[in-house]
DOPADO-707955 format. One line per 10 residues: number of its first residue (from 0); their letters; for each residue z, y, x of C-alpha. Coordinates in Angstrom, 1 decimal. Example, Ala and Ser with C-alpha at 12.3 -4.5 7.8 and 13.67 -1.06 7.14 Angstrom:
2
0 = AS = 7.8,-4.5,12.3  7.1,-1.1,13.7
% end
This chain:
243
0 = GKLRLVRLRE = 0.2,0.0,0.0  -0.2,3.9,1.4  2.7,5.8,2.5  3.6,8.1,-0.2  4.6,11.7,0.7  7.9,12.7,0.4  10.2,15.4,0.8  12.3,16.0,3.7  15.6,15.7,2.2  14.3,12.5,1.1
10 = ISRIYLFGCG = 13.9,10.8,4.5  16.6,9.5,6.7  18.0,11.5,9.6  18.0,8.6,11.7  13.9,8.6,11.2  13.2,12.1,10.7  15.5,12.9,14.0  16.1,9.6,16.1  12.6,8.3,15.6  11.3,11.7,16.1
20 = SLFVGYNLLF = 12.7,12.1,19.4  11.7,8.7,20.9  7.6,9.0,19.5  7.5,12.4,21.1  9.6,11.2,24.3  7.5,8.4,24.1  4.2,10.9,24.4  5.9,13.0,26.9  7.3,10.6,29.3  4.0,8.6,29.8
30 = SQAVGLATDN = 1.6,11.8,29.8  4.0,12.6,32.8  3.8,9.4,34.6  0.6,9.4,34.9  -0.1,13.0,35.7  2.4,12.3,38.7  0.2,9.5,39.7  -1.5,10.1,43.3  -4.4,8.4,42.8  -6.6,6.0,40.2
40 = HQALEVALIN = -4.9,2.9,41.2  -1.4,4.1,40.7  -2.3,5.5,37.3  -3.3,1.9,36.7  0.1,0.6,37.8  2.0,3.4,35.6  -0.2,2.0,32.7  0.7,-1.8,33.5  4.8,-0.9,33.6  3.8,1.5,30.3
50 = YLWPCIIILL = 2.3,-2.3,28.5  5.6,-3.7,28.9  6.3,-2.2,25.5  5.3,-5.2,23.8  7.7,-7.5,25.2  10.3,-4.9,24.6  9.6,-4.9,20.8  10.1,-8.5,20.6  13.2,-8.4,22.7  14.8,-5.4,20.4
60 = ARPMLGLKTS = 13.7,-7.1,17.3  16.1,-9.7,18.0  19.1,-8.1,17.7  17.9,-5.0,15.5  15.8,-7.1,13.1  17.2,-10.5,13.4  14.1,-11.9,13.9  14.4,-15.7,15.1  12.2,-17.1,17.9  12.2,-20.2,19.7
70 = WLLIPGLVIS = 12.4,-21.1,23.8  8.7,-20.3,23.6  8.8,-16.6,23.4  9.5,-16.4,26.9  6.4,-18.5,28.3  4.4,-16.6,25.8  5.5,-13.0,27.0  5.4,-13.9,30.8  1.8,-15.7,30.1  0.5,-12.4,27.8
80 = FIGVCWCLTE = 1.8,-10.0,30.5  0.2,-12.0,33.6  -2.7,-11.8,31.4  -2.5,-7.9,31.2  -1.5,-7.8,34.9  -4.8,-9.6,35.9  -7.1,-7.3,33.3  -5.8,-4.0,35.0  -5.8,-5.3,39.0  -9.0,-7.3,38.6
90 = GSLDLAAFAA = -7.5,-10.4,39.5  -6.1,-9.3,42.5  -2.2,-9.1,41.1  -0.7,-7.2,44.8  2.6,-6.9,44.3  3.1,-6.0,47.7  1.1,-2.8,47.2  2.6,-2.5,44.0  6.3,-2.5,46.0  4.8,-0.3,48.4
100 = NLQSRPLPYI = 3.9,2.2,45.7  7.3,2.0,44.0  9.3,2.5,47.0  7.2,5.6,48.6  7.0,7.3,44.9  9.2,5.8,42.0  9.4,8.8,39.8  5.9,7.8,37.4  7.4,4.2,37.5  10.5,5.4,36.1
110 = LAFLGAICWG = 9.1,7.7,33.6  6.7,5.0,32.2  9.2,2.6,31.8  11.5,4.9,30.1  8.9,5.8,27.9  8.1,2.1,27.1  12.2,1.5,26.4  11.4,4.5,24.2  7.9,3.1,22.3  10.1,-0.2,22.1
120 = LYCNLTRLYG = 13.3,1.5,20.4  11.1,3.5,18.1  9.1,0.8,16.7  12.2,-1.1,15.6  14.2,1.8,14.2  11.2,2.8,12.3  11.0,-0.6,10.4  15.1,-0.2,9.6  14.8,3.3,8.6  11.0,4.5,7.8
130 = KNSDCIGLFF = 11.8,3.4,4.2  7.7,4.5,3.8  8.4,8.2,5.0  5.0,9.3,6.8  6.1,11.8,9.3  3.9,10.7,11.9  1.8,14.0,11.3  5.0,16.3,12.2  5.8,14.4,15.0  2.2,14.6,16.3
140 = LVVAALLWVK = 2.3,18.3,15.7  5.7,18.6,17.9  3.8,16.5,20.6  1.1,18.9,20.8  2.8,21.7,20.7  5.1,21.0,23.5  2.1,19.6,25.6  0.1,22.7,25.1  3.5,24.9,26.5  3.3,22.6,29.4
150 = FCISGNTIRF = -0.3,23.4,30.0  0.1,27.1,29.7  3.1,27.3,31.9  1.3,25.1,34.8  -1.6,27.4,34.6  -4.5,25.2,34.7  -7.2,25.7,32.9  -9.9,23.8,30.5  -13.5,23.9,31.6  -16.1,22.1,29.9
160 = TGVRPVIDLA = -19.7,21.7,31.4  -21.4,20.4,28.4  -21.7,19.2,24.9  -20.4,15.4,26.0  -17.0,16.6,26.8  -15.9,18.0,23.4  -17.8,15.5,21.7  -15.7,12.7,23.9  -13.0,15.2,23.1  -13.4,14.8,19.3
170 = VIGIIYSASY = -14.1,10.8,19.0  -10.7,10.5,21.3  -8.8,12.4,19.2  -9.7,10.9,16.1  -9.1,7.6,17.2  -6.1,8.4,18.7  -4.3,9.7,15.8  -5.8,6.8,13.4  -4.5,4.7,15.2  -1.2,5.5,15.5
180 = ALWEIGVQKG = -1.0,6.1,11.9  -2.1,2.5,11.2  0.1,1.3,13.5  2.7,3.3,11.5  2.2,1.4,8.5  1.8,-1.7,10.5  5.5,-1.2,11.7  7.0,0.0,8.4  5.3,-2.6,5.9  3.8,-5.8,8.4
190 = NMALLATCSY = 5.1,-8.8,10.1  6.4,-6.8,13.2  6.5,-10.5,15.2  2.7,-10.6,14.7  2.6,-7.0,15.1  4.0,-7.2,18.4  2.4,-10.3,20.0  -0.8,-9.1,19.0  0.1,-5.5,20.5  -0.5,-7.2,23.6
200 = FIPVLSILFS = -4.2,-7.3,23.0  -4.2,-3.2,22.8  -4.5,-2.6,27.0  -7.0,-5.2,27.1  -9.2,-3.6,24.0  -8.6,-0.3,26.1  -10.1,-1.7,28.5  -13.4,-2.5,27.4  -13.7,0.2,25.2  -13.6,2.0,28.0
210 = SLWLSVQPPH = -15.9,-0.2,29.8  -18.2,0.4,27.1  -17.9,4.4,26.2  -18.6,5.0,30.3  -21.4,2.1,30.3  -19.9,0.3,32.4  -19.4,-3.8,32.3  -16.3,-5.6,33.0  -16.2,-7.9,35.9  -15.7,-12.1,34.8
220 = VFWYGVGMVV = -12.2,-12.1,36.1  -11.5,-9.5,33.2  -12.0,-12.5,30.7  -10.0,-14.8,32.8  -7.4,-11.8,32.0  -8.1,-11.6,28.2  -7.6,-15.9,27.9  -4.0,-15.5,29.1  -3.6,-12.8,26.7  -4.6,-14.9,23.9
230 = AGSLICWAAT = -2.9,-18.0,24.6  0.7,-16.1,25.5  -0.1,-14.1,22.0  -0.4,-17.1,20.6  2.4,-18.7,22.1  4.4,-16.0,20.9  3.6,-16.4,17.7  4.1,-19.9,17.7  7.8,-19.2,19.3  8.7,-17.0,15.6
240 = KNA = 7.1,-19.8,13.4  9.4,-23.1,14.9  12.9,-20.5,15.3
% end
């Protein structure tokens, strides 16, 4: 069903201020983490840490939502996460390089990890206190306002070299806002276990969409990672069904 519009006084204060703060915090932490990355490789590693949030959603759903799982949850989470790592690193899984970067410049990784925790808490608390309250637009406005303030303070300027960047920006904005709106519906009304396990496909689909948009063909190792994500997600789903 559709989320109905409600007055602010009818909305749970925990959802409005608590979940709202977590939503804003996640977006600010992740954007700052990516911005602090020294190169594209470190940016991928930061994204990798951010993609811990599907694990965190499931782990927090056990105490917060009473989600029952079997022992299969652990291998399912591990396999899915390795699959994401495989996709992001093109099969290298270079832990030594990751450890060296973490030691030399830890702040981007810390911010990304805190952001993942914020998103895991947001999803579970929204399930508990959202009650069909549609505040995602309000949360977006706060995020946008804060990011614009940050941009203005930084002294940076925006430069467009043609029509293509404007089109790219419009498409990304539409997809970004629509995906969050649909996710909000899924969190409030859908099956949390299924939603969290299927969310492992988000980084994979993100890479695939970027490759298609940029006309770059994914390497063969990418599909091995996809296979691991699929297998791990199915195991996680089995863990919730056989608990």
